[in-house]
Structures are given as C-alpha cells and as structure tokens.
N, C-alpha and C positions, 0 to 999 in steps of 0.2 A: 390609630393602627396598633396602639399598645394594648387596647382592651379587647379581649377575645370572648365571644359568647357563641352559643350554638344557635341553630335555627335559621340558616340563610334562606332556605326555601320559604319558610313561613314569613320571614321578614319581607322577602320579595313580593309574596302574594299580597301582604298587607299594604306594601308600598304602592303596588300597582292599583289596588282597589282605591287607596287614598287619593291617587293622582287622577282618578276618573278616566284613565286611559286616553287622555287628550281632549276629547270633545271636539265638536265642530266649531268653526269660526262664528257660526250663528248664535251659539249659546254663551260666548265669552262675555258679552256685556251683562247678561243676567247673572253670570257667575261672579263678576266683579261687584255688581250691586249687592248681591247677598253677602259677599265677603265684607263689603264696607259696612253694611248694616250690622253684621255680627261683631265688628271690632271698632267701630267708630272711625273707620277709614284710615288705618294707620299701618304702614309697612315698615318693619324694622330689619335693617341690614347690619350684619357684623362683618368687619374687615380689620386688617392690621393697620398700624399708624400711617404707613406710606400710602396705602390705597384709599384710606378714608377721605383724605382731603381731595383726591382726584374724583372720587365718586360723588361727593356732596352736590355739586352743581347739576349733575345729571339726574341724581335722585330727586332734587327739588323740581326740576323740569318734568320728570315723570309724574311727580305728585300733582303738579298744576294740570297736566294733560288728563289726568284720571280723577281729579277731584279728591285726592287723599293726602294725608300727611306722611312723609317718608323720613325716617330717622336713620342716619348712618352712624353707627356706634363703633368706636375704636376699641379693640381688645388687644392690648399690648403683648401679653404673654399667654402661652399655652392655649391658643385659640381653639385648636381641635378638642382638647380635653374639656375646656370650659363649655364648648358647644354641646358635646355629648352629655355632660352633666346637666346642663340647662334643659336640654331636650327631654331627658328622663324626668325632670322635675316640672316640665310644662311651662318653663319660663324663658325659653330661648327665642331667637329671632325668627323671621320669616325666610330670610335669605342669608347665606354665609359664603364668604369668599375664602378659598384655601387651595392647598395642593391636591393633585389628583390621586396621590398615593394614600390619601385619607379614606378613599371610597370604600375599600373593603371593611374597614372598621366602622365607618358610618352606616353602611348597609346592615352589617351584623347587629348593630345597636338600634336599628330602626329609626335612625336620625334624619335620613334624607329620602326624598321621593325621586323616581325617574323624572326626567324632563322631556317635554314633547317638542322636538324640532322636526320640521318638515324636511323632506329629502333635499329640496333646493337650499334650505338653510344650512344643512350639514355640509353640502358640497362647497359652501363658501369658506370653510375652514381648512386649515392644514390637516391632512389625512392622519398624521401621527397624533395630533391633538385630539381628534375625535376618537381614535383608538384608545387613547389613554383614559378618557372619561367613560369608556364603555366597560361595564362589569356584568358578567353573567348574561351577556346579550342585551343588556339594557343601557341606555344612555342616561347617566346620572348627573351630568354637569354640563354647563356651557363654558367651553375653554376660552380664555382671552389672551394667554401668553404661553410661550414655551421657553425652556431653558436647558442648557447643557454646559458642561465644562469643555475647555479647549486649552491649548498651550498658548499662553500670552508671553511674548518674547521681547526683551529689551534689545532693540535693533542696533543700538550703539555697541553693545557688548557682543551680540550674536546677530550679525547681518542676515545670515541664511537660516531658514527653517530646517531643523533636523529631519531627515527622512526616517530614521530609526531612533529608538531609545539609546542604543549604543552610540550613535552619532552625537546625541545630546550629551551623554556622559563625557565623551571625549572632549567636546567643546567646553563643558563646565569644568573639567579637571584642568584644562589648559588655562582657563581664566583664573582658577585658584592658584595655579603655579605662578602665573604672571602677577598675582596679587591684585587682580581686577575684580575679584569676587571672593566671597568667603564660603559660599554654598554652591553645590553643583545644580541643585534643583529644589524649588520650593513646591513640594507636594505634601499637603498637610497629613499628618498621622497622629502625632501626640502619643501619650502613653496607652490610649485605648483604641488606637487605629482609626481608620475612616474609610469604610467600605465604599462610600460614594466616590471619593477622589481617587482611590486606587483601582477602581473597577475597569478603566480602559486597559491598564496593564494586565489585570487578571484575565480579561477576555482575549487579549493578544497572546497570552501564554496558553490559551486553550480552555480556561476555566469557565464555568457557567453556574448560575444560582439555581434556576429551575428550568426543566424542560418545558415543552409546550404540548398542548393537546391538539387534536386533529383540526380544530377551528382556530388555532393560533393563540389561545389563552394560556397563561402560565399554569403549569401543573404542579401543585404542591407535593404530589406523590413522587415526583422525579426531582430529588434534591441533588444538585451537583457538588455541593460543598462536602469534601471528604472523599470524593471520587478520584480516580487516577488523574483525570484532567485538571482537577483543582490542585492536586499535589504537584503536578508538572508546572503549573502556572506559578505556584509559590516557590518552587525551586528556582525559577528564573527571577522572581521578585527578591528572593533572599540574596542573590548575587549583587543586587543593587543596594543592599542594606548596609548596616553599620560595620559588619564583619567582612563586607565585600567592597564595592566601589564607593560606598559612602554617599550615594545619591539620594537614598531614602533614609530619613532620620526621624527618630521619635521627638527630637527637639524642634522639628518643624510642626507647628500646630495650627489649629483654626484661628487662634488669636494672633499669631505672628507671621504666617506665611505671606500674606499680602504686603505687610509692612517691611518684611525682609526684601521683597522684590522691589517695592517703591523706594527703599533705602539703597538700591543698587548693590545689594550684597549677593544677589543671584540674578542670572540672566533669564532664567526660565521659571514661569509660574503656571501651575495647573489650577485653573479657577474658572469662574463663570462671569457673566456680564456685570455682576455686582462688584467685581474688582476694578472695573474700568474707571469709575469716578476717582478712585484713589490714585490710579496710574496717571490720570490727566492732571490731577491736583499736584502731583510730584514732578510734573513735566517730564515724564518718562516717554521717550519715543518708542513705540511698541508696534507689534504686529500680532495677528491672531491666526493660528493654524490648528489643524487637528492634533490631538495628542498622539505622538508617534508610538508605534508598537515595536516589539522585538524583531530584530533581523531574522527573516525566514519564518516569523510567527504569523498568527492570524491578525486580522485588522483589529486595531484598538477601538473598542466601542464604548463611548460614554453613555451613562444613563440619560434619557430625555425625560424631563419633568414638565408638567403642565399646571398652570394656575387656572382655576375655574370658579364659577358661581354655582351654588347648590340651593335647591329648594328644601327648606326644613320640613320634615314629615309631621312634626308637632306644632308647626307654625299656626298662628291664629288667622292668617289671611293668605291661605295657600293658593287660591285662584289668582289673586293679584300678584303673588310671588312668581307663579308660573308665567304670567303675562310679562312681568319685568325681566325675568331671566331669558325667556324665549324671544321676545320681540323688541327688547330695549338693549340688552347686553350685546345683542348681535349687530348693533350699529357701529360702523367703522369709527365714528368720532369719539365714542366712549372708549374703544380699544386704543385709539391714539392717545387719549388723555391719560389712560392707565400706563401706557408706554412712557409718556413724558414724566410720570411720577416715579417710575423705576424702569429704566431702559432694558426690557427683555423682549425678544422678538414677538410681535403680536401673532396670535393663532389665526386671526381672521385675515384671509389673503389680501383683501382690499386695504386693510389697515397696514399690513406689512409693506405692501407696495407703495403706500403713501409715505412711509417714514424711511424706507431704506435708502432713498436718494440723499437724505441728509445725515445718515448714519451708516458708513460703510462697515462698521463693526458688526452690525446686525447680520448682514449677509455672510460674514466670515464665521460667526458663531453658528449660524444655521448650517453652513457648509460642514463645519466640524462635527455637527450632530446629525447630519442627514442619514448616516448609517448606524446611528445609535440605537440603543435598546430602550423601549419604554420602561421606566421605573415600575417594577411590579406593584400593583395596588392590592394584590391578594392578601388576606389577613396573615398568611404564613410568613410574609415578608418581615413582620414584626419580630420574628424569632431569629432573623439573620443578623441584624445590625450589631448587636453587642458581642456575641461569640465570634463572628467573622472579624470584626474590628480588633478585638483583643488578640486573636490569633495572628492577624496581620502585623500588629505592633510587636508581638513577641518574635515573629519571624524576622522582621526588620532588625530587631535587636540581637538576632543570632540564634534563636531557637530552631530546633530541627523542623523543617517544613512539613515533612510527611506526618510525623507524629502530632504536630501542633494542629494542622488543618483537619486531620482525621478526627482528633478529639473535638474540634469545633463542630464538625459535621454531626457527630453523635449527639452533642448538646442541642444543636438545632433540631435534629430529627426528633429528639425527645420532647422538645417544646411544641413542635408542630402537632404531634399526636395528642 
C-alpha cells in the first residue's frame, strides 16, 4: 500500500483478461494440465512464518491430489513489498497470503488477479470478510480470518467492563491512587502515534477518515481528516492525553503495551487476539469487551481487518493457483488449522462455528468488532498512517488539536493528489 502508481482501470482490465473470467468447471482439468506442462507442475505459495507451518500439510495434500509439487515458502519480513518487487521481476510466487488492506496497492501494481468464487461459496463466509476483499467491484482474495481490537481487562483489578471511556478513566485513576496500577490505560501510541489503535476513540468522537460512495466503497475524494468532525474528536482525545487525564501517553508503545498489561501495571489493554497468548502465559484473569466510547458520543468502531489468499498475476501456474485458492482454501479444515497456528476468528462460518465452542474469546472479539469499519484498502489509505499518527502523538503530548489535525489533513490531501 506504500507504492502508488497510476492506471487502476488498465490494471483491472489486464487482470480480468489474465484470469480468464473464471471459465466453466468443464475446462478446469485442461487448464490444470496446461499449467503443469508449462511449469513442471510446481505451485509456489508465500506466507509469513506462523502460517507457513500450518499450510504445509494441506499444500502437500493438494499436491498429491493434483499431481503437482507445492512449495510453501516463509517470507519473514516485508512480505507485501517483496511480493510486489518479485512480481515486477517475474520471480514471485503463484499464491501469496496477506492482509486485505494490501489490495489497493497490489491491484495498482498489477500484482494480483481477481479470484472466481461461486455465489454459494461466497455465502459460506462472514459478510464483512467478503466485503473487505472486494475492490472496485471485483473479488480479489479468499478470506480466511478476521481481526479487530477490543478492550482486554484484568478482572482482578477491574471486575466490571466500563460503559464509557470516562468510566474506564475513573477506574484506572482509582487503581493508581490505591497503588494497584501505574497506568490508567494501555493503548499504544509511541512518539509517532498509532492510527489503528486510537481509531475507536476517533470514531466515537465523531471523526472519520473517508466518506463512502453510493455503492458503499470508500471515497478518497471525501477526506475526513482536518474536517470539523476530526477536530472535535481530537479535542476529546486531547483531554485523555498527557496534559489532561494522563490515560493516553506516548510512553505506551507497540513494544511495551502488552507487557505493561501482563505485568499488572494497568487494568485495561486495547489490543487484538494476538495479545491473548501473553495474557494467558502471565496467568492474567481477563475478559474481553468492546472498546468503550465517549459518554454521549458515537459508538466506538474499531477497524476490522481480514487475512486472505491471493492469486499472483505474474505467477507461472495461475490456473492451478486459482484452483487452490477457490476450491481448497475454502475448506473448513484448512481454516481451522490456520486458526490453531494463530487464533484469529475464521472468516469461514463453518470453521468459526467449529472452534468457537473451545475458545470463548473468539465470540467476544467478534462481538467487539461486529459494528466495526472495514480497514480501507484503497491506495489513498497509505497517505493516512504517518501524518495522522504523528498528529495523534503530538496532540496526546499537549499540542493544539485543531491546528495539528488541520495540518495533518492538508499533508494527507497533498499526498493523495
């Protein structure tokens, strides 16, 4: 999403042509045979470390069933950037696994093809997950997991879930006064801010990033940052900052927020499913609830993210890649294996139903995200993160909210143009 180029329409046209617009089930075997002949029957999948191990047995089984060799290769760092670079050089994989908000960048770079799911296959997935992997009216990925942040609470320190952020602050301040905690809230900011984690408070204060078009897609021409709504939101956030209540602090970072919570130095943590393993390891008794909003404000809406499988537009075995992504990734047993590798709610309804009985946290995270907003996948989103985050950190530190977020809005608008 960091790389921006022109020509979305042209790329879409090429991608549609390359994908063959689906084809009938009768011609799939022939397509697979031609792909095998062209490449020696090898399918290459790129994923991160955690997912690679979970994928390997299923990839091997797919290879046996289709008479091909399947390699699952771990890419530890900068997977998206490495994939775009490899795609441009013609040396990339056939399938890549990654976040849905990569899509705008990958499409603009001609790196992925649309995928062909039948209507009944689509209906087997969480509706939000399908929406997340749809870009310019085309389905570009097969989702396998959703994720969102919530409020994780140490129930020994705070037995009741706060109804508002003001309730949370009052509880946190009392715990500090009683020397039972050293921080009111663990919501990561750091010196550069963190738009993802502060977003529920921003929406509760009335702020928005992008408006939407008539069909519900995000509209890069309607930028909310710098508008009166965003100023009002950051005026409320400022009151929680270092010159106000002290609930939001730049000293709480991505590196220490979870550790501060598991060290019982704060009762409240705003984080996602990835924090739960550490909480369990530290023997924290915890509960999960939605991030509370401001009293009298709008609902606090977290971003909802999706992890998905993509078909590489420059892959050497595209027909077989389509077969793997559309007819194998859609199996519940694969979704359950990926869940076990990293416990995030499966996007496939049957897989979610299968694991929720053994993991009550899943339902609670899903509940916390049910009214969330799909993280924008449009290329313009790349312009948001840095200026928005730095403005957030400055405001938390005591900078003037109106002046600071107006300046960030101008910077973002200039980058989008």
